[in-house]
C-alpha positions as CSV (number, residue, x, y, z in Angstrom):
1,M,12.9,-65.9,-98.8
2,H,16.3,-67.4,-99.3
3,A,16.9,-67.5,-95.2
4,L,13.7,-69.1,-95.1
5,L,14.5,-71.8,-97.6
6,E,17.8,-72.6,-95.7
7,Q,15.9,-72.9,-92.7
8,I,13.3,-75.5,-94.3
9,A,16.2,-77.3,-96.2
10,N,17.6,-77.9,-92.5
11,I,14.2,-79.9,-91.8
12,V,13.8,-81.5,-95.0
13,G,17.3,-81.9,-96.7
14,G,18.7,-79.8,-99.2
15,G,17.6,-82.0,-102.3
16,N,14.0,-81.8,-100.9
17,V,13.6,-78.1,-101.7
18,L,13.4,-77.4,-105.3
19,T,14.1,-74.4,-107.1
20,G,14.8,-72.8,-110.7
21,D,14.3,-75.2,-113.4
22,D,13.3,-77.9,-111.0
23,V,10.2,-76.0,-110.5
24,A,9.5,-74.6,-113.9
25,Q,9.4,-78.2,-115.2
26,R,6.5,-79.2,-112.8
27,R,3.3,-78.9,-114.6
28,V,0.4,-77.7,-112.3
29,D,-2.5,-77.9,-114.6
30,W,-3.5,-81.4,-116.4
31,M,-5.4,-79.7,-119.1
32,T,-3.0,-76.8,-120.2
33,S,0.2,-78.3,-118.9
34,A,1.2,-74.7,-117.3
35,S,4.5,-74.6,-115.5
36,C,4.6,-74.1,-111.9
37,R,5.9,-70.7,-111.1
38,A,6.4,-71.2,-107.3
39,A,9.5,-69.9,-105.4
40,A,10.4,-73.3,-104.4
41,I,8.9,-76.5,-104.0
42,V,9.3,-78.3,-100.6
43,R,8.9,-82.1,-100.1
44,P,8.7,-83.1,-96.6
45,A,8.5,-86.8,-95.7
46,T,6.7,-86.8,-92.6
47,T,3.9,-85.1,-90.6
48,D,6.5,-84.2,-88.1
49,E,8.7,-82.4,-91.2
50,L,5.6,-80.7,-92.4
51,A,4.7,-79.4,-89.2
52,R,8.0,-78.0,-88.6
53,V,8.3,-76.5,-92.3
54,M,4.5,-74.8,-91.6
55,R,5.7,-73.3,-88.2
56,L,8.6,-71.5,-90.0
57,C,6.1,-70.4,-92.7
58,H,3.6,-69.1,-90.3
59,A,6.4,-67.1,-88.5
60,A,7.5,-65.6,-91.8
61,R,3.7,-65.3,-93.1
62,Q,4.9,-67.3,-96.1
63,P,1.9,-68.7,-98.0
64,V,2.1,-72.2,-99.5
65,V,0.0,-74.2,-102.1
66,T,-0.4,-78.1,-101.6
67,H,0.4,-80.2,-104.4
68,G,-0.9,-83.9,-104.6
69,G,-1.0,-85.8,-108.0
70,L,-1.6,-82.5,-110.0
71,T,-4.9,-84.0,-111.8
72,G,-7.2,-81.3,-110.9
73,L,-9.2,-79.2,-113.3
74,V,-9.8,-75.9,-111.4
75,H,-6.3,-74.5,-111.1
76,G,-6.3,-75.5,-107.4
77,G,-2.3,-76.3,-107.5
78,E,-1.6,-72.8,-109.3
79,A,1.1,-71.0,-107.3
80,S,2.3,-67.5,-107.7
81,P,6.3,-66.7,-107.5
82,E,5.4,-65.3,-104.1
83,E,4.5,-68.8,-102.9
84,L,5.9,-72.0,-101.8
85,V,4.6,-75.4,-103.0
86,I,4.5,-78.2,-100.4
87,S,4.6,-81.4,-102.3
88,L,3.3,-84.5,-100.5
89,E,4.6,-86.8,-103.1
90,R,7.4,-88.2,-100.7
91,M,4.7,-89.1,-98.0
92,N,3.3,-92.1,-99.8
93,V,3.6,-94.9,-97.7
94,I,0.6,-97.5,-96.9
95,E,1.5,-98.2,-93.4
96,A,-1.5,-100.8,-92.5
97,V,-4.1,-102.7,-93.7
98,D,-6.6,-104.3,-91.0
99,P,-8.6,-106.8,-92.8
100,V,-10.6,-107.6,-89.7
101,S,-11.9,-103.9,-89.6
102,G,-11.6,-103.5,-92.8
103,T,-9.3,-100.2,-92.7
104,M,-6.2,-98.8,-94.3
105,T,-3.9,-96.4,-92.8
106,V,-2.3,-94.3,-95.5
107,Q,-0.1,-91.3,-96.1
108,A,-1.7,-88.4,-98.4
109,G,0.8,-88.9,-101.2
110,A,-0.1,-92.4,-101.9
111,P,-1.5,-92.7,-105.5
112,L,-5.2,-94.1,-105.7
113,Q,-4.3,-97.0,-107.7
114,T,-1.6,-98.1,-105.1
115,V,-4.2,-98.0,-102.5
116,Q,-6.9,-100.1,-104.8
117,E,-3.9,-102.8,-105.3
118,A,-2.9,-102.9,-101.7
119,A,-6.4,-103.5,-100.7
120,E,-7.1,-106.2,-103.4
121,A,-4.0,-107.9,-101.9
122,H,-6.0,-108.8,-99.0
123,D,-9.1,-109.5,-100.8
124,L,-10.7,-106.2,-100.2
125,T,-11.5,-103.4,-102.3
126,F,-11.0,-99.5,-101.8
127,P,-14.2,-98.5,-103.9
128,L,-13.5,-94.9,-105.0
129,D,-12.6,-95.3,-108.8
130,L,-11.8,-92.6,-111.4
131,G,-10.0,-92.3,-114.8
132,A,-7.0,-90.6,-113.0
133,R,-6.3,-93.5,-110.5
134,G,-2.7,-94.0,-111.6
135,S,-1.8,-90.2,-111.0
136,C,-4.2,-88.7,-108.3
137,T,-3.3,-89.1,-104.5
138,I,-5.5,-89.9,-101.6
139,G,-4.6,-86.4,-100.3
140,G,-6.0,-84.9,-103.1
141,N,-9.0,-87.3,-103.2
142,I,-9.9,-86.1,-99.6
143,A,-9.3,-82.3,-100.4
144,T,-11.5,-82.5,-103.3
145,N,-13.8,-84.9,-101.9
146,A,-13.6,-87.0,-105.1
147,G,-16.5,-88.9,-106.6
148,G,-15.8,-91.2,-109.6
149,V,-17.8,-94.1,-111.0
150,R,-19.2,-95.9,-108.1
151,V,-20.8,-93.0,-106.2
152,I,-24.4,-94.6,-106.5
153,R,-23.0,-97.7,-104.7
154,Y,-20.5,-96.5,-102.3
155,G,-20.7,-92.8,-101.9
156,M,-18.2,-90.0,-102.4
157,M,-14.7,-89.9,-100.8
158,R,-16.2,-88.3,-97.5
159,Q,-18.0,-91.7,-97.0
160,Q,-14.7,-93.7,-97.4
161,V,-12.8,-91.8,-94.8
162,L,-12.9,-92.9,-91.0
163,G,-10.1,-90.7,-89.7
164,L,-7.5,-88.3,-90.8
165,E,-4.6,-86.2,-89.7
166,A,-3.7,-82.6,-91.1
167,V,-1.3,-79.8,-90.5
168,L,-2.8,-76.2,-89.7
169,A,-1.4,-73.0,-91.1
170,D,0.5,-72.5,-87.8
171,G,2.0,-76.0,-87.8
172,T,-0.3,-77.5,-85.3
173,V,-1.0,-81.2,-85.9
174,V,-4.8,-82.3,-85.7
175,S,-4.7,-86.2,-85.3
176,S,-8.0,-87.7,-85.6
177,M,-7.1,-91.0,-86.8
178,S,-10.0,-93.0,-85.9
179,R,-10.5,-96.7,-87.1
180,M,-14.1,-96.9,-85.9
181,L,-17.3,-96.5,-88.1
182,K,-19.0,-95.3,-85.1
183,N,-17.5,-92.2,-83.2
184,N,-20.0,-89.7,-81.9
185,A,-17.5,-88.0,-79.4
186,G,-18.0,-84.4,-80.0
187,Y,-17.4,-82.7,-83.6
188,D,-16.5,-84.8,-86.4
189,L,-13.3,-82.8,-87.2
190,K,-12.2,-84.4,-90.1
191,Q,-15.2,-83.2,-92.4
192,L,-13.6,-79.8,-92.0
193,F,-10.8,-80.9,-94.1
194,I,-12.7,-83.2,-96.8
195,G,-13.6,-81.3,-99.9
196,S,-11.8,-77.7,-98.4
197,E,-9.1,-78.1,-101.2
198,G,-6.3,-77.4,-98.9
199,T,-7.5,-74.4,-97.5
200,L,-8.0,-75.1,-93.8
201,G,-5.2,-77.4,-93.4
202,I,-3.0,-80.0,-95.1
203,V,-4.0,-83.5,-95.0
204,T,-1.1,-85.7,-94.3
205,R,-2.5,-89.2,-93.4
206,A,-6.0,-91.0,-93.4
207,V,-7.7,-94.0,-92.5
208,L,-9.8,-95.5,-95.1
209,R,-12.8,-97.7,-95.0
210,L,-12.5,-100.9,-97.4
211,Q,-15.2,-103.0,-98.7
212,P,-15.3,-106.7,-99.3
213,R,-14.0,-107.3,-102.8
214,M,-16.8,-108.8,-105.1
215,A,-16.0,-112.0,-107.3
216,S,-18.4,-111.0,-109.9
217,E,-18.4,-108.0,-112.2
218,H,-20.8,-107.8,-114.9
219,T,-20.8,-104.6,-117.5
220,A,-23.0,-103.6,-120.5
221,L,-23.1,-100.8,-123.0
222,V,-26.8,-100.0,-123.8
223,A,-28.3,-97.6,-126.3
224,C,-31.4,-95.7,-125.0
225,P,-34.1,-94.3,-127.4
226,D,-34.5,-91.0,-125.6
227,F,-34.0,-89.6,-121.9
228,A,-37.0,-90.8,-120.5
229,G,-35.7,-94.2,-121.5
230,V,-32.4,-93.7,-119.7
231,T,-33.8,-92.6,-116.4
232,G,-36.6,-95.4,-116.6
233,L,-33.4,-97.8,-117.3
234,L,-31.9,-96.1,-114.2
235,A,-34.8,-96.9,-112.0
236,H,-35.4,-100.3,-113.5
237,M,-32.1,-101.8,-112.9
238,G,-31.6,-100.3,-109.5
239,R,-34.8,-102.3,-108.7
240,S,-33.9,-105.4,-110.4
241,L,-30.3,-105.5,-109.3
242,G,-30.8,-104.0,-105.9
243,G,-27.5,-103.5,-104.2
244,S,-25.4,-105.2,-106.9
245,L,-25.8,-101.9,-109.1
246,A,-22.6,-100.2,-109.1
247,T,-22.4,-98.1,-111.9
248,F,-24.6,-96.1,-114.2
249,E,-22.5,-93.8,-116.5
250,V,-24.4,-91.9,-119.7
251,M,-22.9,-90.6,-122.6
252,W,-25.0,-88.3,-125.0
253,R,-24.5,-89.1,-128.5
254,N,-22.3,-86.3,-129.2
255,H,-19.7,-88.0,-126.9
256,Y,-20.1,-91.5,-128.0
257,A,-19.9,-90.8,-131.8
258,L,-17.1,-88.3,-131.4
259,L,-14.7,-90.8,-129.5
260,T,-15.7,-93.7,-131.9
261,E,-17.1,-93.3,-135.4
262,E,-15.9,-89.7,-136.1
263,S,-12.4,-89.8,-134.7
264,G,-11.7,-93.5,-134.9
265,R,-10.1,-93.3,-131.7
266,N,-12.1,-96.3,-130.3
267,T,-14.0,-99.2,-131.8
268,P,-17.8,-98.5,-131.3
269,P,-19.5,-101.7,-129.5
270,L,-22.8,-100.5,-130.9
271,P,-23.5,-97.9,-133.8
272,A,-23.5,-94.4,-132.8
273,R,-27.3,-93.5,-134.1
274,W,-29.1,-93.5,-130.8
275,P,-29.3,-90.3,-128.7
276,F,-28.0,-91.8,-125.3
277,Y,-25.7,-94.7,-124.3
278,A,-25.3,-96.1,-120.8
279,I,-22.5,-98.2,-119.2
280,I,-24.2,-100.5,-116.5
281,E,-21.9,-102.4,-113.8
282,S,-23.0,-104.8,-111.4
283,L,-20.9,-106.4,-108.3
284,G,-21.6,-109.5,-106.8
285,N,-20.4,-112.4,-105.2
286,D,-21.9,-115.3,-107.1
287,D,-21.0,-115.0,-110.7
288,A,-23.7,-117.6,-112.2
289,L,-26.5,-115.8,-110.0
290,N,-25.5,-112.3,-111.0
291,A,-25.0,-113.2,-114.7
292,T,-28.5,-114.6,-114.6
293,Q,-29.9,-111.5,-112.8
294,F,-27.9,-109.0,-115.0
295,S,-29.2,-110.6,-118.3
296,A,-32.7,-110.9,-116.9
297,A,-32.8,-107.2,-116.0
298,L,-31.7,-106.0,-119.4
299,E,-33.9,-108.2,-121.2
300,S,-37.0,-106.8,-119.1
301,A,-35.6,-103.5,-120.0
302,F,-35.7,-104.2,-123.8
303,E,-39.3,-105.5,-123.3
304,A,-40.3,-102.4,-121.6
305,G,-38.8,-100.2,-124.6
306,L,-35.9,-98.8,-122.3
307,I,-33.3,-100.1,-124.3
308,E,-32.7,-100.1,-128.3
309,D,-29.6,-102.0,-128.2
310,A,-26.8,-103.7,-126.0
311,V,-23.8,-105.6,-125.7
312,L,-22.3,-107.3,-122.8
313,A,-18.5,-107.5,-121.9
314,Q,-17.3,-111.0,-122.5
315,S,-13.7,-110.3,-121.2
316,D,-11.7,-108.0,-119.2
317,T,-10.6,-106.6,-122.7
318,Q,-14.0,-106.1,-124.0
319,R,-15.0,-104.3,-120.8
320,Q,-11.8,-101.9,-121.1
321,G,-12.9,-101.2,-124.7
322,I,-16.3,-100.0,-123.4
323,W,-14.6,-97.9,-120.4
324,A,-12.2,-96.3,-123.1
325,I,-15.0,-94.5,-124.7
326,R,-16.2,-93.0,-121.6
327,E,-12.6,-92.1,-120.2
328,D,-10.8,-90.9,-123.4
329,I,-10.4,-87.4,-122.2
330,E,-7.2,-87.1,-124.1
331,G,-9.4,-87.9,-127.1
332,L,-11.8,-85.2,-126.1
333,I,-8.8,-82.6,-126.0
334,D,-7.3,-83.7,-129.3
335,T,-10.5,-83.5,-131.1
336,L,-12.1,-80.4,-129.7
337,A,-9.1,-78.1,-128.8
338,P,-9.2,-75.4,-127.9
339,L,-11.8,-76.3,-125.3
340,F,-13.4,-75.6,-121.8
341,T,-14.5,-78.4,-119.6
342,F,-17.1,-78.2,-116.6
343,D,-18.2,-80.4,-113.9
344,V,-21.6,-79.6,-112.8
345,S,-24.5,-81.3,-111.1
346,L,-28.3,-80.8,-111.2
347,P,-31.6,-82.6,-110.8
348,I,-31.6,-85.8,-113.1
349,P,-34.9,-84.8,-114.7
350,D,-33.4,-81.3,-115.8
351,M,-30.7,-82.7,-117.5
352,P,-32.0,-83.1,-121.2
353,G,-33.6,-79.6,-121.0
354,Y,-30.3,-78.2,-119.4
355,A,-28.0,-79.8,-122.4
356,D,-30.3,-78.8,-125.1
357,E,-30.8,-75.3,-124.2
358,L,-27.0,-75.0,-123.7
359,E,-26.2,-76.4,-127.0
360,R,-28.7,-74.0,-128.5
361,S,-27.2,-71.1,-126.7
362,I,-23.5,-72.0,-127.9
363,R,-24.6,-72.5,-131.3
364,Q,-26.4,-69.1,-131.5
365,R,-23.3,-67.1,-130.6
366,W,-20.7,-69.4,-132.1
367,P,-22.3,-71.4,-135.1
368,E,-19.5,-73.8,-135.5
369,G,-19.3,-74.2,-131.6
370,R,-19.7,-77.8,-130.1
371,L,-21.1,-79.2,-127.1
372,V,-20.1,-82.7,-125.6
373,V,-21.9,-84.3,-122.6
374,F,-21.3,-87.5,-120.2
375,G,-21.5,-88.2,-116.8
376,H,-22.4,-89.9,-113.8
377,L,-26.3,-89.9,-114.3
378,G,-27.2,-91.9,-111.1
379,D,-25.6,-89.1,-108.9
380,G,-26.7,-86.2,-110.9
381,N,-23.1,-85.4,-112.1
382,L,-22.5,-84.1,-115.7
383,H,-19.3,-83.4,-117.4
384,V,-19.7,-80.9,-120.3
385,S,-17.1,-79.8,-122.8
386,V,-17.6,-76.7,-124.9
387,S,-15.4,-75.9,-127.9
388,V,-15.7,-72.4,-129.8
389,G,-12.7,-72.0,-131.5
390,S,-11.0,-69.9,-128.8
391,T,-10.0,-69.9,-124.9
392,D,-9.2,-66.4,-124.4
393,P,-10.4,-64.6,-121.3
394,E,-13.6,-63.1,-122.9
395,T,-14.8,-66.0,-124.5
396,R,-14.3,-68.0,-121.4
397,A,-16.3,-65.5,-119.4
398,A,-19.3,-66.0,-122.0
399,V,-19.0,-69.7,-122.1
400,E,-19.1,-69.9,-118.2
401,Q,-22.0,-67.6,-118.1
402,L,-24.1,-70.0,-120.4
403,V,-23.0,-73.0,-118.4
404,Y,-23.2,-71.9,-115.0
405,A,-26.1,-69.3,-115.2
406,P,-29.0,-71.9,-115.3
407,L,-27.8,-74.0,-112.5
408,A,-28.8,-71.4,-110.0
409,E,-32.5,-71.7,-111.0
410,L,-32.3,-75.4,-111.2
411,G,-30.8,-75.8,-107.9
412,G,-27.7,-77.4,-109.3
413,S,-24.0,-77.2,-108.3
414,V,-21.2,-75.1,-110.4
415,S,-19.0,-78.2,-109.0
416,A,-20.0,-81.8,-108.6
417,E,-16.5,-83.4,-107.7
418,H,-13.6,-81.5,-109.1
419,G,-13.8,-78.6,-106.4
420,I,-13.8,-74.9,-106.9
421,G,-10.1,-73.8,-107.1
422,L,-9.5,-70.4,-109.0
423,E,-11.5,-71.4,-111.9
424,K,-15.0,-71.3,-110.3
425,R,-14.4,-68.9,-107.4
426,A,-16.3,-66.3,-109.1
427,Y,-19.6,-68.3,-109.3
428,L,-19.6,-69.9,-106.0
429,P,-22.5,-67.6,-105.2
430,L,-24.7,-69.5,-107.6
431,S,-24.6,-72.3,-105.7
432,R,-24.1,-71.4,-102.1
433,T,-26.1,-69.0,-100.2
434,P,-24.6,-65.6,-98.8
435,E,-24.9,-67.2,-95.2
436,E,-22.9,-70.3,-96.2
437,I,-20.2,-68.5,-97.9
438,S,-20.1,-66.2,-94.7
439,L,-19.7,-69.3,-92.7
440,M,-16.8,-70.6,-94.9
441,R,-15.1,-67.2,-94.4
442,T,-15.4,-67.8,-90.6
443,L,-13.9,-71.1,-90.7
444,K,-10.9,-69.8,-92.7
445,Q,-10.5,-67.0,-90.5
446,A,-10.3,-69.4,-87.4
447,L,-8.0,-71.8,-89.0
448,D,-6.0,-69.9,-91.0
449,P,-6.3,-66.3,-90.0
450,Q,-3.2,-65.2,-92.1
451,G,-4.5,-66.6,-94.9
452,L,-1.4,-68.8,-95.8
453,L,-3.1,-71.8,-97.1
454,N,-4.0,-72.3,-100.8
455,R,-4.8,-68.5,-100.4
456,H,-7.7,-67.1,-102.4
457,K,-8.9,-70.6,-103.5
458,I,-12.5,-71.3,-103.1
459,L,-13.2,-67.7,-101.5
460,A,-12.1,-64.6,-103.4
461,P,-10.5,-61.8,-101.4
462,E,-12.8,-59.8,-99.6
463,E,-12.8,-56.2,-101.1
């Protein structure tokens, strides 16, 4: 290992091969603040440097783990003492913005918020948005096919990528940096790497698709009498607002009440007495027209009995206050710790029954247990937090079984947008058929026959 690190230092510079305390101080899991245990952290500055590093690692059969912003929740960045970490933190340049074609060329280590701000400087927008925007990186967003709060309008990260560049396990650079929306010349190779969690290649650069920046944004927090009201409201707002509906986020009362009246962490714009709360946003280009349309849609929803109460944000401060309730993940941790968090998807009509049955199952086994639910209802994604007083391995396995097992029968997924990593690996067969998993192994074997890239993530070692 020492000889290999010396060779790598000759490529990236001695100051960019971190060892000892510089490694241990790195936190690899946002939830647990677990320390990095890798033998070293290597920080290349260019695709060429990374390719040369990977050629050395391939020759030495040295496994590596890729690090982006380290905001993941499934232990995807965890590394053993026998592994090296490849950190893309120095590869953070926004290389070009093309306002005419609506594209941006960026390096994988660029933070999402930096990309958003660079697009806004050209009166454009990069529509992917999530709570970790200030820390997560574009490479990580690509590797996990990130979703966020505007999927119902713009789609997942997969829909935002026109081209990308990746380094394979043997150091081969696959550069498919297309800036065209239409490109049917053979296989769309970029799709191999989007959502593959760094197991097939290390994404180094990307061409992102930008959208026109909307001049008008309207936000409302509404309370619904029941889940039928929630789903009816989603359909109603979709019809009433058409293409301007950008966000439809739902909080169960257990989430809303906990982070407002119960904990005092956030001021409740509405009383915490209804079973469901939704954050609705519309985006448009004519503020007066959009405001009238938005208000009219809410008023007709009241008349239809879909809404019990509502508040419209009158300023950016009020909008941030509404979103703070939805995005206060630190509050969940502080008030429920120790807790388990889950990211699942399932058909929308099955959501209330799933959540109710899960809460009953938890309370039956742990009478003091708590369940908190919120999510991106429009795309079928729920975030589930469970607190039962312990996080020991036996308890974790029991809780995971309660959360994941029903999803197979419902046709749901154990991972909606955070990936599989190590945490969900054992449950992958609940969401993928044996044939699909076999094909995944075929792809892994073809692109990384030595199993060097993020080894054992997604796919368990074959026995």
